[in-house]
PyMOL commands that place a pseudoatom at each C-alpha (Angstrom):
pseudoatom trace, name=CA, resn=MET, resi=1, chain=A, elem=C, hetatm=0, pos=[-18.648, -32.536, -17.077]
pseudoatom trace, name=CA, resn=GLN, resi=2, chain=A, elem=C, hetatm=0, pos=[-20.988, -31.132, -14.450]
pseudoatom trace, name=CA, resn=SER, resi=3, chain=A, elem=C, hetatm=0, pos=[-19.346, -33.243, -11.732]
pseudoatom trace, name=CA, resn=VAL, resi=4, chain=A, elem=C, hetatm=0, pos=[-15.938, -31.821, -12.675]
pseudoatom trace, name=CA, resn=LEU, resi=5, chain=A, elem=C, hetatm=0, pos=[-17.269, -28.258, -12.382]
pseudoatom trace, name=CA, resn=HIS, resi=6, chain=A, elem=C, hetatm=0, pos=[-18.898, -29.109, -9.066]
pseudoatom trace, name=CA, resn=ALA, resi=7, chain=A, elem=C, hetatm=0, pos=[-15.631, -30.558, -7.746]
pseudoatom trace, name=CA, resn=ALA, resi=8, chain=A, elem=C, hetatm=0, pos=[-13.701, -27.504, -8.968]
pseudoatom trace, name=CA, resn=ALA, resi=9, chain=A, elem=C, hetatm=0, pos=[-16.160, -25.204, -7.227]
pseudoatom trace, name=CA, resn=MET, resi=10, chain=A, elem=C, hetatm=0, pos=[-15.683, -27.052, -3.941]
pseudoatom trace, name=CA, resn=ILE, resi=11, chain=A, elem=C, hetatm=0, pos=[-11.872, -26.762, -3.875]
pseudoatom trace, name=CA, resn=PRO, resi=12, chain=A, elem=C, hetatm=0, pos=[-11.684, -23.181, -2.498]
pseudoatom trace, name=CA, resn=ALA, resi=13, chain=A, elem=C, hetatm=0, pos=[-14.215, -24.044, 0.195]
pseudoatom trace, name=CA, resn=SER, resi=14, chain=A, elem=C, hetatm=0, pos=[-12.094, -26.976, 1.314]
pseudoatom trace, name=CA, resn=ILE, resi=15, chain=A, elem=C, hetatm=0, pos=[-8.995, -24.921, 2.106]
pseudoatom trace, name=CA, resn=PRO, resi=16, chain=A, elem=C, hetatm=0, pos=[-9.006, -24.333, 5.871]
pseudoatom trace, name=CA, resn=SER, resi=17, chain=A, elem=C, hetatm=0, pos=[-7.965, -21.091, 7.491]
pseudoatom trace, name=CA, resn=PRO, resi=18, chain=A, elem=C, hetatm=0, pos=[-4.523, -21.300, 9.037]
pseudoatom trace, name=CA, resn=SER, resi=19, chain=A, elem=C, hetatm=0, pos=[-4.493, -21.878, 12.774]
pseudoatom trace, name=CA, resn=TRP, resi=20, chain=A, elem=C, hetatm=0, pos=[-1.416, -19.660, 13.195]
pseudoatom trace, name=CA, resn=SER, resi=21, chain=A, elem=C, hetatm=0, pos=[-1.792, -15.903, 12.685]
pseudoatom trace, name=CA, resn=GLY, resi=22, chain=A, elem=C, hetatm=0, pos=[1.308, -14.579, 14.427]
pseudoatom trace, name=CA, resn=PHE, resi=23, chain=A, elem=C, hetatm=0, pos=[3.311, -14.662, 17.622]
pseudoatom trace, name=CA, resn=ASP, resi=24, chain=A, elem=C, hetatm=0, pos=[3.661, -12.697, 20.856]
pseudoatom trace, name=CA, resn=ILE, resi=25, chain=A, elem=C, hetatm=0, pos=[6.784, -10.973, 22.132]
pseudoatom trace, name=CA, resn=PRO, resi=26, chain=A, elem=C, hetatm=0, pos=[6.702, -10.704, 25.925]
pseudoatom trace, name=CA, resn=LEU, resi=27, chain=A, elem=C, hetatm=0, pos=[7.354, -7.221, 27.283]
pseudoatom trace, name=CA, resn=PRO, resi=28, chain=A, elem=C, hetatm=0, pos=[7.512, -5.987, 30.889]
pseudoatom trace, name=CA, resn=TRP, resi=29, chain=A, elem=C, hetatm=0, pos=[4.099, -4.276, 30.567]
pseudoatom trace, name=CA, resn=GLY, resi=30, chain=A, elem=C, hetatm=0, pos=[2.355, -6.991, 28.505]
pseudoatom trace, name=CA, resn=SER, resi=31, chain=A, elem=C, hetatm=0, pos=[3.012, -8.525, 25.128]
pseudoatom trace, name=CA, resn=LEU, resi=32, chain=A, elem=C, hetatm=0, pos=[3.400, -7.322, 21.570]
pseudoatom trace, name=CA, resn=ARG, resi=33, chain=A, elem=C, hetatm=0, pos=[1.481, -9.367, 18.984]
pseudoatom trace, name=CA, resn=ILE, resi=34, chain=A, elem=C, hetatm=0, pos=[3.227, -9.685, 15.613]
pseudoatom trace, name=CA, resn=HIS, resi=35, chain=A, elem=C, hetatm=0, pos=[0.706, -10.716, 12.949]
pseudoatom trace, name=CA, resn=ALA, resi=36, chain=A, elem=C, hetatm=0, pos=[1.638, -12.763, 9.903]
pseudoatom trace, name=CA, resn=TYR, resi=37, chain=A, elem=C, hetatm=0, pos=[-0.039, -10.278, 7.551]
pseudoatom trace, name=CA, resn=ALA, resi=38, chain=A, elem=C, hetatm=0, pos=[2.110, -7.488, 9.019]
pseudoatom trace, name=CA, resn=LEU, resi=39, chain=A, elem=C, hetatm=0, pos=[5.224, -9.521, 8.249]
pseudoatom trace, name=CA, resn=CYS, resi=40, chain=A, elem=C, hetatm=0, pos=[3.961, -9.996, 4.690]
pseudoatom trace, name=CA, resn=ILE, resi=41, chain=A, elem=C, hetatm=0, pos=[3.406, -6.232, 4.322]
pseudoatom trace, name=CA, resn=LEU, resi=42, chain=A, elem=C, hetatm=0, pos=[6.926, -5.552, 5.612]
pseudoatom trace, name=CA, resn=ALA, resi=43, chain=A, elem=C, hetatm=0, pos=[8.388, -8.157, 3.245]
pseudoatom trace, name=CA, resn=GLY, resi=44, chain=A, elem=C, hetatm=0, pos=[6.544, -6.469, 0.361]
pseudoatom trace, name=CA, resn=ILE, resi=45, chain=A, elem=C, hetatm=0, pos=[7.865, -3.045, 1.350]
pseudoatom trace, name=CA, resn=ILE, resi=46, chain=A, elem=C, hetatm=0, pos=[11.435, -4.356, 1.608]
pseudoatom trace, name=CA, resn=ALA, resi=47, chain=A, elem=C, hetatm=0, pos=[11.208, -6.205, -1.716]
pseudoatom trace, name=CA, resn=GLY, resi=48, chain=A, elem=C, hetatm=0, pos=[9.670, -3.147, -3.396]
pseudoatom trace, name=CA, resn=LEU, resi=49, chain=A, elem=C, hetatm=0, pos=[12.375, -0.841, -2.075]
pseudoatom trace, name=CA, resn=TRP, resi=50, chain=A, elem=C, hetatm=0, pos=[15.120, -3.212, -3.182]
pseudoatom trace, name=CA, resn=LEU, resi=51, chain=A, elem=C, hetatm=0, pos=[13.631, -3.713, -6.660]
pseudoatom trace, name=CA, resn=THR, resi=52, chain=A, elem=C, hetatm=0, pos=[13.017, 0.001, -7.143]
pseudoatom trace, name=CA, resn=SER, resi=53, chain=A, elem=C, hetatm=0, pos=[16.567, 0.830, -5.972]
pseudoatom trace, name=CA, resn=VAL, resi=54, chain=A, elem=C, hetatm=0, pos=[17.978, -1.571, -8.550]
pseudoatom trace, name=CA, resn=ARG, resi=55, chain=A, elem=C, hetatm=0, pos=[15.777, -0.194, -11.336]
pseudoatom trace, name=CA, resn=TRP, resi=56, chain=A, elem=C, hetatm=0, pos=[16.571, 3.412, -10.444]
pseudoatom trace, name=CA, resn=ALA, resi=57, chain=A, elem=C, hetatm=0, pos=[20.309, 2.710, -10.354]
pseudoatom trace, name=CA, resn=ARG, resi=58, chain=A, elem=C, hetatm=0, pos=[20.092, 1.268, -13.892]
pseudoatom trace, name=CA, resn=ARG, resi=59, chain=A, elem=C, hetatm=0, pos=[18.469, 4.486, -15.067]
pseudoatom trace, name=CA, resn=GLY, resi=60, chain=A, elem=C, hetatm=0, pos=[21.117, 6.686, -13.534]
pseudoatom trace, name=CA, resn=ALA, resi=61, chain=A, elem=C, hetatm=0, pos=[19.121, 8.089, -10.627]
pseudoatom trace, name=CA, resn=PRO, resi=62, chain=A, elem=C, hetatm=0, pos=[21.069, 9.546, -7.716]
pseudoatom trace, name=CA, resn=GLU, resi=63, chain=A, elem=C, hetatm=0, pos=[21.874, 7.086, -4.957]
pseudoatom trace, name=CA, resn=GLY, resi=64, chain=A, elem=C, hetatm=0, pos=[19.484, 7.323, -2.047]
pseudoatom trace, name=CA, resn=SER, resi=65, chain=A, elem=C, hetatm=0, pos=[16.675, 8.953, -4.014]
pseudoatom trace, name=CA, resn=VAL, resi=66, chain=A, elem=C, hetatm=0, pos=[14.425, 5.919, -3.448]
pseudoatom trace, name=CA, resn=TRP, resi=67, chain=A, elem=C, hetatm=0, pos=[14.783, 6.356, 0.299]
pseudoatom trace, name=CA, resn=ASP, resi=68, chain=A, elem=C, hetatm=0, pos=[14.005, 10.075, 0.055]
pseudoatom trace, name=CA, resn=ILE, resi=69, chain=A, elem=C, hetatm=0, pos=[10.626, 9.202, -1.424]
pseudoatom trace, name=CA, resn=ALA, resi=70, chain=A, elem=C, hetatm=0, pos=[9.986, 6.048, 0.645]
pseudoatom trace, name=CA, resn=ILE, resi=71, chain=A, elem=C, hetatm=0, pos=[10.448, 7.868, 3.946]
pseudoatom trace, name=CA, resn=TRP, resi=72, chain=A, elem=C, hetatm=0, pos=[7.269, 9.805, 3.084]
pseudoatom trace, name=CA, resn=ALA, resi=73, chain=A, elem=C, hetatm=0, pos=[5.344, 7.281, 0.989]
pseudoatom trace, name=CA, resn=ILE, resi=74, chain=A, elem=C, hetatm=0, pos=[5.402, 4.386, 3.478]
pseudoatom trace, name=CA, resn=PRO, resi=75, chain=A, elem=C, hetatm=0, pos=[3.987, 6.132, 6.557]
pseudoatom trace, name=CA, resn=PHE, resi=76, chain=A, elem=C, hetatm=0, pos=[1.444, 8.059, 4.494]
pseudoatom trace, name=CA, resn=GLY, resi=77, chain=A, elem=C, hetatm=0, pos=[0.473, 4.824, 2.745]
pseudoatom trace, name=CA, resn=ILE, resi=78, chain=A, elem=C, hetatm=0, pos=[-0.206, 3.199, 6.116]
pseudoatom trace, name=CA, resn=ILE, resi=79, chain=A, elem=C, hetatm=0, pos=[-2.233, 6.223, 7.238]
pseudoatom trace, name=CA, resn=GLY, resi=80, chain=A, elem=C, hetatm=0, pos=[-4.167, 6.215, 3.949]
pseudoatom trace, name=CA, resn=GLY, resi=81, chain=A, elem=C, hetatm=0, pos=[-4.896, 2.514, 4.306]
pseudoatom trace, name=CA, resn=ARG, resi=82, chain=A, elem=C, hetatm=0, pos=[-6.227, 3.033, 7.804]
pseudoatom trace, name=CA, resn=LEU, resi=83, chain=A, elem=C, hetatm=0, pos=[-8.358, 6.028, 6.818]
pseudoatom trace, name=CA, resn=TYR, resi=84, chain=A, elem=C, hetatm=0, pos=[-9.840, 4.078, 3.914]
pseudoatom trace, name=CA, resn=HIS, resi=85, chain=A, elem=C, hetatm=0, pos=[-10.798, 1.270, 6.287]
pseudoatom trace, name=CA, resn=VAL, resi=86, chain=A, elem=C, hetatm=0, pos=[-12.280, 3.659, 8.851]
pseudoatom trace, name=CA, resn=PHE, resi=87, chain=A, elem=C, hetatm=0, pos=[-14.483, 5.408, 6.297]
pseudoatom trace, name=CA, resn=SER, resi=88, chain=A, elem=C, hetatm=0, pos=[-15.442, 2.238, 4.409]
pseudoatom trace, name=CA, resn=SER, resi=89, chain=A, elem=C, hetatm=0, pos=[-16.411, 0.403, 7.644]
pseudoatom trace, name=CA, resn=PRO, resi=90, chain=A, elem=C, hetatm=0, pos=[-17.567, 3.292, 9.853]
pseudoatom trace, name=CA, resn=ASP, resi=91, chain=A, elem=C, hetatm=0, pos=[-19.935, 1.559, 12.306]
pseudoatom trace, name=CA, resn=ALA, resi=92, chain=A, elem=C, hetatm=0, pos=[-17.299, 0.667, 14.922]
pseudoatom trace, name=CA, resn=TYR, resi=93, chain=A, elem=C, hetatm=0, pos=[-15.815, 4.169, 14.840]
pseudoatom trace, name=CA, resn=PHE, resi=94, chain=A, elem=C, hetatm=0, pos=[-18.843, 6.433, 14.386]
pseudoatom trace, name=CA, resn=GLY, resi=95, chain=A, elem=C, hetatm=0, pos=[-21.738, 4.160, 15.280]
pseudoatom trace, name=CA, resn=PRO, resi=96, chain=A, elem=C, hetatm=0, pos=[-24.409, 2.638, 13.014]
pseudoatom trace, name=CA, resn=GLY, resi=97, chain=A, elem=C, hetatm=0, pos=[-25.726, 5.328, 10.700]
pseudoatom trace, name=CA, resn=PHE, resi=98, chain=A, elem=C, hetatm=0, pos=[-23.179, 7.774, 12.118]
pseudoatom trace, name=CA, resn=ASP, resi=99, chain=A, elem=C, hetatm=0, pos=[-25.300, 8.088, 15.281]
pseudoatom trace, name=CA, resn=GLY, resi=100, chain=A, elem=C, hetatm=0, pos=[-22.319, 8.937, 17.505]
pseudoatom trace, name=CA, resn=THR, resi=101, chain=A, elem=C, hetatm=0, pos=[-22.287, 5.672, 19.472]
pseudoatom trace, name=CA, resn=GLY, resi=102, chain=A, elem=C, hetatm=0, pos=[-18.988, 4.484, 17.983]
pseudoatom trace, name=CA, resn=ASP, resi=103, chain=A, elem=C, hetatm=0, pos=[-15.591, 4.595, 19.645]
pseudoatom trace, name=CA, resn=LEU, resi=104, chain=A, elem=C, hetatm=0, pos=[-13.249, 7.133, 18.036]
pseudoatom trace, name=CA, resn=SER, resi=105, chain=A, elem=C, hetatm=0, pos=[-10.339, 5.833, 20.130]
pseudoatom trace, name=CA, resn=LEU, resi=106, chain=A, elem=C, hetatm=0, pos=[-10.301, 2.739, 17.878]
pseudoatom trace, name=CA, resn=ILE, resi=107, chain=A, elem=C, hetatm=0, pos=[-9.256, 4.743, 14.811]
pseudoatom trace, name=CA, resn=PRO, resi=108, chain=A, elem=C, hetatm=0, pos=[-5.477, 4.816, 15.471]
pseudoatom trace, name=CA, resn=GLN, resi=109, chain=A, elem=C, hetatm=0, pos=[-5.397, 1.187, 16.702]
pseudoatom trace, name=CA, resn=ILE, resi=110, chain=A, elem=C, hetatm=0, pos=[-4.113, -0.458, 13.532]
pseudoatom trace, name=CA, resn=GLN, resi=111, chain=A, elem=C, hetatm=0, pos=[-2.957, -3.447, 15.562]
pseudoatom trace, name=CA, resn=ARG, resi=112, chain=A, elem=C, hetatm=0, pos=[-6.615, -4.470, 15.710]
pseudoatom trace, name=CA, resn=GLY, resi=113, chain=A, elem=C, hetatm=0, pos=[-6.648, -4.798, 11.917]
pseudoatom trace, name=CA, resn=GLY, resi=114, chain=A, elem=C, hetatm=0, pos=[-8.138, -2.784, 9.139]
pseudoatom trace, name=CA, resn=LEU, resi=115, chain=A, elem=C, hetatm=0, pos=[-6.059, -1.368, 6.287]
pseudoatom trace, name=CA, resn=GLY, resi=116, chain=A, elem=C, hetatm=0, pos=[-7.574, -0.659, 2.874]
pseudoatom trace, name=CA, resn=ILE, resi=117, chain=A, elem=C, hetatm=0, pos=[-5.238, -1.081, -0.088]
pseudoatom trace, name=CA, resn=TRP, resi=118, chain=A, elem=C, hetatm=0, pos=[-6.838, 1.695, -2.147]
pseudoatom trace, name=CA, resn=GLY, resi=119, chain=A, elem=C, hetatm=0, pos=[-6.322, 4.273, 0.565]
pseudoatom trace, name=CA, resn=ALA, resi=120, chain=A, elem=C, hetatm=0, pos=[-2.738, 3.125, 0.989]
pseudoatom trace, name=CA, resn=VAL, resi=121, chain=A, elem=C, hetatm=0, pos=[-2.014, 3.402, -2.730]
pseudoatom trace, name=CA, resn=VAL, resi=122, chain=A, elem=C, hetatm=0, pos=[-3.616, 6.824, -3.106]
pseudoatom trace, name=CA, resn=LEU, resi=123, chain=A, elem=C, hetatm=0, pos=[-2.127, 8.541, -0.042]
pseudoatom trace, name=CA, resn=GLY, resi=124, chain=A, elem=C, hetatm=0, pos=[1.236, 6.796, -0.552]
pseudoatom trace, name=CA, resn=ALA, resi=125, chain=A, elem=C, hetatm=0, pos=[1.322, 7.992, -4.170]
pseudoatom trace, name=CA, resn=VAL, resi=126, chain=A, elem=C, hetatm=0, pos=[0.395, 11.533, -3.124]
pseudoatom trace, name=CA, resn=ALA, resi=127, chain=A, elem=C, hetatm=0, pos=[3.238, 11.524, -0.592]
pseudoatom trace, name=CA, resn=ALA, resi=128, chain=A, elem=C, hetatm=0, pos=[5.635, 10.046, -3.171]
pseudoatom trace, name=CA, resn=GLY, resi=129, chain=A, elem=C, hetatm=0, pos=[4.609, 12.704, -5.672]
pseudoatom trace, name=CA, resn=ALA, resi=130, chain=A, elem=C, hetatm=0, pos=[4.980, 15.500, -3.142]
pseudoatom trace, name=CA, resn=SER, resi=131, chain=A, elem=C, hetatm=0, pos=[8.439, 14.350, -2.086]
pseudoatom trace, name=CA, resn=ALA, resi=132, chain=A, elem=C, hetatm=0, pos=[9.509, 13.927, -5.715]
pseudoatom trace, name=CA, resn=LEU, resi=133, chain=A, elem=C, hetatm=0, pos=[8.104, 17.364, -6.487]
pseudoatom trace, name=CA, resn=ALA, resi=134, chain=A, elem=C, hetatm=0, pos=[10.088, 18.863, -3.635]
pseudoatom trace, name=CA, resn=ALA, resi=135, chain=A, elem=C, hetatm=0, pos=[13.237, 17.162, -4.904]
pseudoatom trace, name=CA, resn=SER, resi=136, chain=A, elem=C, hetatm=0, pos=[13.010, 17.643, -8.653]
pseudoatom trace, name=CA, resn=GLY, resi=137, chain=A, elem=C, hetatm=0, pos=[10.042, 19.611, -9.961]
pseudoatom trace, name=CA, resn=THR, resi=138, chain=A, elem=C, hetatm=0, pos=[6.643, 19.129, -11.539]
pseudoatom trace, name=CA, resn=VAL, resi=139, chain=A, elem=C, hetatm=0, pos=[7.613, 16.367, -13.973]
pseudoatom trace, name=CA, resn=ALA, resi=140, chain=A, elem=C, hetatm=0, pos=[7.696, 13.868, -11.089]
pseudoatom trace, name=CA, resn=VAL, resi=141, chain=A, elem=C, hetatm=0, pos=[4.099, 14.533, -10.136]
pseudoatom trace, name=CA, resn=VAL, resi=142, chain=A, elem=C, hetatm=0, pos=[2.962, 14.281, -13.749]
pseudoatom trace, name=CA, resn=SER, resi=143, chain=A, elem=C, hetatm=0, pos=[4.789, 10.949, -14.114]
pseudoatom trace, name=CA, resn=ILE, resi=144, chain=A, elem=C, hetatm=0, pos=[3.310, 9.520, -10.920]
pseudoatom trace, name=CA, resn=LEU, resi=145, chain=A, elem=C, hetatm=0, pos=[-0.221, 10.657, -11.796]
pseudoatom trace, name=CA, resn=LYS, resi=146, chain=A, elem=C, hetatm=0, pos=[0.133, 9.209, -15.271]
pseudoatom trace, name=CA, resn=SER, resi=147, chain=A, elem=C, hetatm=0, pos=[1.205, 5.845, -13.827]
pseudoatom trace, name=CA, resn=LEU, resi=148, chain=A, elem=C, hetatm=0, pos=[-1.913, 5.883, -11.610]
pseudoatom trace, name=CA, resn=GLY, resi=149, chain=A, elem=C, hetatm=0, pos=[-4.124, 6.370, -14.642]
pseudoatom trace, name=CA, resn=VAL, resi=150, chain=A, elem=C, hetatm=0, pos=[-4.872, 10.067, -14.397]
pseudoatom trace, name=CA, resn=GLY, resi=151, chain=A, elem=C, hetatm=0, pos=[-4.808, 11.437, -17.925]
pseudoatom trace, name=CA, resn=GLY, resi=152, chain=A, elem=C, hetatm=0, pos=[-4.408, 8.083, -19.671]
pseudoatom trace, name=CA, resn=GLY, resi=153, chain=A, elem=C, hetatm=0, pos=[-2.544, 5.315, -17.862]
pseudoatom trace, name=CA, resn=THR, resi=154, chain=A, elem=C, hetatm=0, pos=[-4.788, 2.500, -16.669]
pseudoatom trace, name=CA, resn=LEU, resi=155, chain=A, elem=C, hetatm=0, pos=[-7.932, 4.334, -17.714]
pseudoatom trace, name=CA, resn=ALA, resi=156, chain=A, elem=C, hetatm=0, pos=[-6.812, 3.977, -21.303]
pseudoatom trace, name=CA, resn=GLY, resi=157, chain=A, elem=C, hetatm=0, pos=[-5.891, 0.326, -20.754]
pseudoatom trace, name=CA, resn=SER, resi=158, chain=A, elem=C, hetatm=0, pos=[-2.136, 0.689, -20.989]
pseudoatom trace, name=CA, resn=GLY, resi=159, chain=A, elem=C, hetatm=0, pos=[-1.567, -1.822, -18.176]
pseudoatom trace, name=CA, resn=ARG, resi=160, chain=A, elem=C, hetatm=0, pos=[0.105, 0.703, -15.918]
pseudoatom trace, name=CA, resn=GLY, resi=161, chain=A, elem=C, hetatm=0, pos=[-0.993, 1.636, -12.430]
pseudoatom trace, name=CA, resn=THR, resi=162, chain=A, elem=C, hetatm=0, pos=[0.850, -0.831, -10.219]
pseudoatom trace, name=CA, resn=ALA, resi=163, chain=A, elem=C, hetatm=0, pos=[3.231, 0.200, -7.465]
pseudoatom trace, name=CA, resn=ALA, resi=164, chain=A, elem=C, hetatm=0, pos=[6.172, -0.816, -9.654]
pseudoatom trace, name=CA, resn=SER, resi=165, chain=A, elem=C, hetatm=0, pos=[4.985, 1.406, -12.502]
pseudoatom trace, name=CA, resn=ILE, resi=166, chain=A, elem=C, hetatm=0, pos=[4.489, 4.310, -10.110]
pseudoatom trace, name=CA, resn=ALA, resi=167, chain=A, elem=C, hetatm=0, pos=[8.050, 3.907, -8.875]
pseudoatom trace, name=CA, resn=SER, resi=168, chain=A, elem=C, hetatm=0, pos=[9.480, 3.451, -12.362]
pseudoatom trace, name=CA, resn=SER, resi=169, chain=A, elem=C, hetatm=0, pos=[7.594, 6.483, -13.663]
pseudoatom trace, name=CA, resn=ALA, resi=170, chain=A, elem=C, hetatm=0, pos=[8.888, 8.591, -10.807]
pseudoatom trace, name=CA, resn=ALA, resi=171, chain=A, elem=C, hetatm=0, pos=[12.366, 7.232, -11.545]
pseudoatom trace, name=CA, resn=LEU, resi=172, chain=A, elem=C, hetatm=0, pos=[12.213, 8.652, -15.054]
pseudoatom trace, name=CA, resn=VAL, resi=173, chain=A, elem=C, hetatm=0, pos=[12.237, 12.137, -13.585]
pseudoatom trace, name=CA, resn=ARG, resi=174, chain=A, elem=C, hetatm=0, pos=[15.925, 11.947, -12.816]
pseudoatom trace, name=CA, resn=GLY, resi=175, chain=A, elem=C, hetatm=0, pos=[16.829, 9.691, -15.716]
pseudoatom trace, name=CA, resn=PRO, resi=176, chain=A, elem=C, hetatm=0, pos=[18.168, 10.831, -19.063]
pseudoatom trace, name=CA, resn=SER, resi=177, chain=A, elem=C, hetatm=0, pos=[14.923, 9.986, -20.921]
pseudoatom trace, name=CA, resn=LEU, resi=178, chain=A, elem=C, hetatm=0, pos=[13.192, 13.207, -19.860]
for i in range(1, 178): cmd.bond("trace and resi %d" % i, "trace and resi %d" % (i + 1))
show_as sticks, trace
zoom trace
């Protein structure tokens, strides 16, 4: 039995890192590196927008309302992800111990890597809530906050709090159920 557990523990360590991480597009002034993880993020955004559009249409939401929210949520989510990374790994940007020896010009350079999912979720949800609030009123913000776990949600163990539940909760604002 112990040999089986030992073999199972070794499996993750035996998976090599991929040798390919992206490709370069030649440009007149240099090249543009397209990373595989960036393509995965874009695929996730596209799939999420498609799925949410379908779910909102089933609930009777106005056509195009997903895009009205996404146009704010996506860029703010990217900014939130970058800010989370910058403040959770500050040495390169502010110097060790915030001694001022860091390089602040690295902060906007997301092509060098560094996005934190929690910052992306929080700032993206705030932007989604603000755009829904501007479009339909306070119920949208309450629905989005509830799906994040504020006032119940995941804190109470209801299983909500994913991006899909945030979108579906915001969708209820324009649906007949409210």
